[in-house]
KOLVEXRO-25113 format. One record per residue: residue number from 1; residue in one letter; z, x, y of N, C-alpha, C in turn. Coordinates in steps of 0.001 Angstrom, whole numbers, m for minus. Atoms other than C-alpha are relative to their C-alpha. Layout:
seq, type, nzz, nxx, nyy, cazz, caxx, cayy, czz, cxx, cyy
NUM, a, Z, X, Y, Z, X, Y, Z, X, Y $
...
end
This chain:
seq, type, nzz, nxx, nyy, cazz, caxx, cayy, czz, cxx, cyy
1, m, m245, m159, 1435, m20478, 11384, 44036, 1358, m185, m449 $
2, l, m1376, 232, 614, m17468, 10354, 41931, 177, 653, m1282 $
3, t, m411, m520, 1045, m15667, 12104, 39345, 865, m1042, m836 $
4, i, m804, 825, 739, m13887, 10014, 36520, 1070, 882, m683 $
5, l, m1146, m664, 732, m10506, 11359, 35196, 677, m908, m813 $
6, v, m829, 794, 807, m8726, 10139, 32331, 1241, 1015, m405 $
7, m, m1221, m873, 106, m5101, 11324, 31981, 1132, m654, m694 $
8, t, m1153, 324, 762, m2075, 11148, 30038, 1241, 369, 856 $
9, v, m1154, m439, m807, 1448, 11171, 31647, 1174, m372, m920 $
10, i, m1239, 249, 691, 4923, 11413, 30042, 1019, 718, 731 $
11, g, m1051, m528, m624, 8227, 12019, 31312, 1338, m859, m265 $
12, a, m1191, 783, 119, 11994, 10971, 31033, m114, m1180, 884 $
13, d, 128, 1227, m752, 11939, 7339, 32122, 956, m34, 1145 $
14, r, m888, 299, m1288, 13240, 6506, 35636, m892, m697, 961 $
15, p, 708, 608, m1026, 12198, 4560, 38535, m896, 964, 856 $
16, g, 828, m841, m959, 9238, 5960, 40657, m1064, 788, m733 $
17, l, 1019, m843, 624, 7135, 7691, 38056, m1342, m470, 282 $
18, v, 1382, 431, m165, 4137, 5445, 38350, m355, 334, 1529 $
19, q, 254, m167, m1345, 4525, 5812, 42166, m360, 1398, 353 $
20, l, 466, m1456, m185, 4295, 9623, 41930, m1478, 107, m252 $
21, v, 1368, m102, 381, 944, 9420, 40156, m938, m781, 1041 $
22, a, 695, 836, m1026, m357, 6517, 42373, m90, 625, 1261 $
23, a, 23, m787, m1240, 473, 8496, 45503, m891, 1122, m65 $
24, c, 803, m1153, 156, m1321, 11575, 44220, m1432, m493, 10 $
25, v, 1443, 538, 27, m4456, 9522, 43332, m440, m424, 1396 $
26, a, 255, 541, m1372, m4430, 7642, 46761, m195, 1102, 1014 $
27, d, 9, m989, m1098, m3747, 10783, 48802, m1214, 865, m188 $
28, h, 1199, m766, 239, m6865, 12350, 47334, m1342, m923, 95 $
29, g, 1147, 826, m40, m9134, 9349, 47944, m334, m679, m1244 $
30, g, 290, 522, 1343, m8894, 8229, 44429, 127, m1566, m137 $
31, n, m207, 1417, 395, m9170, 4696, 42843, 509, m56, m1355 $
32, w, m564, 252, 1265, m6915, 3574, 40051, m928, m941, m749 $
33, l, 926, 887, 648, m9327, 1974, 37523, 704, m853, m1011 $
34, e, m706, 798, 1116, m7277, 1075, 34503, 1224, 968, m579 $
35, s, m1187, m604, 532, m4092, 1968, 32635, 775, m767, m1063 $
36, r, m1071, 602, 1086, m1658, 1453, 29696, 1202, 834, 93 $
37, m, m1211, m799, m192, 1875, 2489, 30279, 1033, m699, m470 $
38, c, m1088, 656, 473, 5108, 1805, 28708, 1184, 981, m194 $
39, r, m1133, m833, 323, 8731, 3097, 27971, 169, m133, m1468 $
40, l, m75, m186, 1509, 9087, 4559, 24420, 1132, 919, m244 $
41, g, m1071, m1011, 451, 12420, 6051, 23165, 530, 685, 1172 $
42, g, m580, m747, m1117, 13651, 6881, 26688, m975, 742, 801 $
43, q, 1050, m542, m724, 10371, 8306, 27697, m968, m1049, 611 $
44, f, 1070, 743, m519, 7737, 6867, 30012, m1212, 685, m266 $
45, a, 1218, m683, 467, 4299, 7552, 28626, m1204, m1108, 419 $
46, g, 1028, 868, m261, 864, 6275, 29696, m1293, 702, m32 $
47, i, 1448, m462, m314, m2907, 6728, 29909, m580, m859, 1170 $
48, l, 781, 651, m1035, m5029, 6060, 32819, m1121, 530, 361 $
49, r, 1488, m435, m437, m8491, 6267, 34385, m65, m215, 1361 $
50, v, 217, 140, m1417, m9229, 6980, 38006, m1196, 680, 345 $
51, e, 1092, m729, m424, m12156, 7837, 39939, 347, 645, 1369 $
52, v, m303, m684, m1123, m12131, 10292, 42818, m1273, 613, 561 $
53, p, 1179, m750, m526, m14699, 11897, 45206, 20, 1358, m805 $
54, a, 186, m1370, 778, m16074, 14897, 43325, 569, 1146, 691 $
55, a, m411, m1241, m833, m15150, 17274, 46180, 1472, m61, m12 $
56, r, m1457, m17, m47, m11456, 16170, 45794, 552, 164, m1367 $
57, a, m548, 48, 1363, m11153, 16179, 41915, 832, 1176, m157 $
58, e, m702, m1060, 339, m10028, 19639, 41689, 1434, 86, 771 $
59, a, m1225, 62, m910, m7302, 19247, 44346, 881, m1034, m649 $
60, l, m796, 1148, 539, m6101, 15933, 42724, 569, 606, m1225 $
61, e, m547, m592, 1344, m5809, 17686, 39235, 1192, 1021, 202 $
62, l, m989, m956, m233, m3781, 20544, 40780, 1279, m799, 548 $
63, s, m1227, 766, m550, m1454, 18007, 42663, 806, m801, m1105 $
64, l, m585, 714, 1172, m988, 16067, 39333, 750, 873, m843 $
65, r, m737, m1180, 772, m81, 19349, 37522, 1280, 287, 634 $
66, e, m1391, m318, m810, 2632, 19964, 40165, 1041, m1034, m170 $
67, l, m1073, 1023, 291, 4290, 16767, 39156, 902, 437, m1068 $
68, a, m978, m442, 1105, 5854, 18703, 36203, 1271, 486, 608 $
69, a, m1288, m343, m745, 8371, 20061, 38773, 896, m1235, 294 $
70, k, m805, 1268, m172, 9421, 16424, 39212, 289, m621, m1306 $
71, g, m380, 571, 1296, 9779, 15815, 35442, m1106, m809, m530 $
72, l, 1009, 773, 612, 6413, 14256, 34755, m1223, 995, m326 $
73, k, 1154, m827, 528, 3805, 16042, 32533, m1340, m892, 8 $
74, v, 1319, 823, m179, 126, 14962, 33419, m1047, 1020, m493 $
75, t, 1114, m654, 531, m2733, 16103, 31317, m1341, m737, 400 $
76, v, 1253, 540, m642, m6291, 15530, 32949, m1144, 397, m865 $
77, h, 1200, m242, 566, m9542, 15230, 31276, m961, m622, 805 $
78, k, 1053, 487, m884, m12858, 14731, 33070, m810, m874, m993 $
79, e, 759, 823, 826, m14865, 11817, 31608, m1419, 535, m2 $
80, s, 1241, m626, 125, m18187, 13063, 30428, m1121, m961, m340 $
81, g, 1073, 878, 13, m21094, 10866, 31237, 344, m1380, m238 $
82, a, m173, 1463, 386, m21596, 7186, 30442, 685, m93, m1370 $
83, p, m596, 387, 1251, m19447, 5798, 27665, m1110, m303, m1063 $
84, p, 864, 315, 961, m21356, 5559, 24386, m186, m1454, m204 $
85, a, 297, 1423, 326, m22919, 2152, 23681, 747, m467, m1114 $
86, t, m806, 502, 1085, m20760, 125, 21515, m798, m1295, m589 $
87, a, 520, 1034, 671, m22446, m2069, 18903, 846, m297, m1059 $
88, g, m738, 600, 1132, m20751, m4312, 16441, 814, m1121, 594 $
89, s, m980, 1168, m114, m18021, m7015, 16377, 1379, 470, 380 $
90, i, m1438, m302, m282, m14676, m6917, 18099, 759, m896, m898 $
91, v, m879, 916, 900, m12082, m8088, 15631, 1497, 381, 452 $
92, e, m1347, m92, m237, m8322, m8548, 16102, 761, m74, m1264 $
93, f, m904, 246, 1195, m5649, m8131, 13408, 1363, 241, 307 $
94, e, m1534, m177, m116, m1869, m8347, 13049, 397, 253, m1395 $
95, l, m726, m119, 1259, 253, m7141, 10293, 1585, 47, 305 $
96, v, m1484, 81, m138, 3976, m7613, 9660, 620, 143, m1508 $
97, g, m617, m268, 1290, 6132, m6352, 6796, 1316, 886, 227 $
98, q, m1164, m663, m110, 9380, m4607, 5947, m380, 1481, 390 $
99, d, 346, m1321, m479, 9340, m1206, 7772, 301, 1039, m1009 $
100, h, m181, m1157, 901, 8700, 1798, 5699, m1060, 1074, 353 $
101, p, 958, m1018, m464, 6811, 5155, 6298, m1434, m198, m799 $
102, g, 1301, m40, 635, 3088, 5169, 5699, m875, m1248, 233 $
103, i, 734, 1391, m219, 2037, 1504, 6675, m1276, 487, 770 $
104, l, 1258, m228, m870, m350, 2666, 9540, m941, 1003, m694 $
105, r, 697, m1204, 595, m1555, 5737, 7491, m969, m733, m910 $
106, q, 964, 635, 959, m2925, 3304, 4748, m965, m907, 605 $
107, v, 921, 949, m732, m4352, 660, 7059, m1060, 717, 756 $
108, t, 1060, m661, m820, m6153, 3188, 9387, m775, 818, m954 $
109, a, 804, m686, 877, m7419, 4922, 6321, m1147, m915, m373 $
110, v, 1070, 964, 427, m9350, 1754, 5175, m920, m130, 1299 $
111, l, 784, 56, m1098, m10553, 1472, 8848, m932, 1123, 138 $
112, a, 682, m1340, m87, m11703, 5017, 8966, m1144, m54, m959 $
113, a, 904, m159, 1161, m13509, 4709, 5568, m1237, m849, 385 $
114, h, 1099, 990, m461, m15553, 1684, 7009, m673, 343, 1209 $
115, g, 507, m476, m1415, m16204, 3543, 10230, 254, m1084, 1040 $
116, v, m655, 907, m941, m14224, 981, 12171, 757, 795, 1029 $
117, n, m642, m745, m1109, m13081, 2225, 15600, 1120, m862, 496 $
118, v, m1206, 685, m603, m9568, 1348, 16835, m158, 69, 1641 $
119, e, 126, 22, m1496, m10069, 212, 20425, 1394, m265, 742 $
120, e, m1295, 160, m605, m6326, m742, 21079, 890, m358, m1262 $
121, l, m1120, 86, 1113, m3141, m511, 18887, 1244, 25, 657 $
122, t, m1342, 53, m391, 339, m1703, 19531, 816, m132, m1117 $
123, s, m817, 162, 1237, 3214, m1454, 17133, 1462, 84, 493 $
124, e, m1323, m56, m188, 6890, m1958, 17030, 925, m352, m1212 $
125, c, m890, 389, 965, 9907, m2205, 14815, 1112, m952, 602 $
126, v, m870, 1163, m542, 12108, m5335, 15287, 968, m334, m1140 $
127, s, m949, 387, 998, 15227, m6587, 13522, m588, m1288, m528 $
128, a, 517, 1074, 774, 14320, m8971, 10765, 922, m1286, 280 $
129, p, m932, 998, m10, 15553, m12527, 11077, 781, m32, m1243 $
130, m, m924, 183, 1052, 18623, m13343, 8803, 349, 1399, m459 $
131, g, m681, m1174, 240, 19668, m9701, 8915, m632, 815, m1124 $
132, g, 669, m595, 1067, 16988, m8404, 6506, m625, 1317, 175 $
133, g, 630, m1304, m447, 16358, m5044, 7927, m966, 31, 1111 $
134, d, 967, 4, m1057, 13647, m3984, 10198, m1357, m287, m519 $
135, l, 1264, 459, 287, 10230, m5524, 10362, m946, 986, 927 $
136, f, 1039, m836, m558, 7162, m3295, 11266, m1112, m901, 470 $
137, q, 1046, 931, m391, 4558, m5301, 13427, m979, 773, 733 $
138, a, 1010, m600, m695, 1323, m4094, 14664, m1099, m1022, 254 $
139, r, 1002, 644, m290, m1539, m5554, 16545, m1025, 837, 383 $
140, a, 1110, m834, m345, m4866, m4031, 16868, m1269, m673, 226 $
141, t, 1538, 501, m361, m8326, m4611, 18414, m934, 1109, m528 $
142, v, 907, m1007, 733, m11149, m2860, 16354, m1354, m267, 275 $
143, l, 1435, 96, m176, m14801, m2385, 16805, m630, 234, m1475 $
144, v, 423, m58, 1340, m16525, m3088, 13398, m1601, 139, 203 $
145, p, 1488, m374, m63, m20132, m1441, 13142, m752, m1303, m684 $
146, p, 743, 1066, 559, m22886, m3927, 12501, m380, 258, m1486 $
147, t, 324, m403, 1173, m23492, m2082, 9248, 1071, m426, m1061 $
148, v, m1037, 275, 919, m20168, m3096, 7761, 122, m1452, m290 $
149, k, m17, 1362, 460, m19825, m6231, 5800, 1578, m418, 66 $
150, m, m1393, 469, m413, m16722, m8088, 7131, 745, m410, m1354 $
151, s, m742, 404, 1178, m15966, m9426, 3522, 556, 1229, m787 $
152, a, m434, m1167, 635, m15734, m5857, 2150, 1084, 694, 732 $
153, l, m1121, m461, m693, m13536, m4767, 4909, 1292, m799, m201 $
154, r, m1158, 868, 163, m11316, m7822, 4596, 603, 346, m1412 $
155, a, m549, m241, 1423, m11035, m7203, 766, 778, 1261, 15 $
156, d, m630, m1240, 0, m10113, m3595, 1243, 1420, m57, 752 $
157, l, m1229, 156, m751, m7485, m4456, 3949, 1013, m877, m856 $
158, e, m842, 986, 705, m6078, m7341, 1730, 639, 890, m1235 $
159, k, m526, m788, 1163, m5800, m4933, m1197, 1186, 898, 373 $
160, i, m1009, m757, m487, m3769, m2333, 793, 1263, m772, 560 $
161, a, m1174, 857, m452, m1698, m5124, 2304, 1043, m347, m1116 $
162, a, m834, 297, 1181, m485, m5963, m1124, 707, 1281, m398 $
163, d, m586, m1274, 472, 223, m2295, m1929, 1209, 454, 948 $
164, v, m928, m424, m1021, 2253, m1711, 1301, 873, m1110, 405 $
165, m, m839, 1199, m145, 3901, m5231, 1199, 4, m470, 1438 $
166, v, 93, 531, m1267, 2641, m6545, 4577, m791, m1205, 80 $
167, d, 878, 1184, m279, 1192, m9707, 5772, m1121, 441, 891 $
168, l, 1043, m389, m904, m2220, m9131, 7414, m868, m1147, 317 $
169, k, 801, 1120, m528, m4105, m11575, 9526, m1120, 563, 883 $
170, l, 1273, m350, m760, m7669, m10853, 10682, m293, m1200, 860 $
171, c, 447, 1018, m914, m8774, m12938, 13692, m1458, 153, 521 $
end
C-alpha cells in the first residue's frame, strides 16, 4: 500500500536543495511523481507530490522536517483519497499590463464568481520595452465548469481588463 504526500519546500536559494529532498524521498523507498519549483526573490520554493510505502511515510515525514536544520523548511500533507473528478473545459489565458497593485485580485475575483478553478498560474514583472516602467505578465490554466457560459466569463474578464488596464487573451 502506498501513501501519497504533497509538500511545499522553501529555503534560501543555494545549490543542492532539490537533492536534499530527492535523497530523503529515495532513502525511504519513495517515488517523486511531480513538482513545480523555482527561485523567487532569493528563495527557492516548490511544491511536489511523492508516493512512499505506507509503512515508511511517517519516517519520511520526520526526515523531511529535519531538513530545517539545513535551511530548508518542508511542510507535508497526506493526499486524501482519489482526486475529485474534474468536469469542464480547460482554458488558458494571458494578461499583460502596466504593473500596479490589485491586478490579480480583480481577475481572480471574476474567476471565483464564475466558479472557475485555477489549475496553474505563473506571473512576473518585467521591464517594459522602451523604458516605460514595469509590465505585469500572467499566464493561467483554468478549469471552467460546464455550467458556465464562456461568453459571460469572457465578457466579465474583458470588462475588468479595461478597468485594470491590461490586455487579456483567452486561448
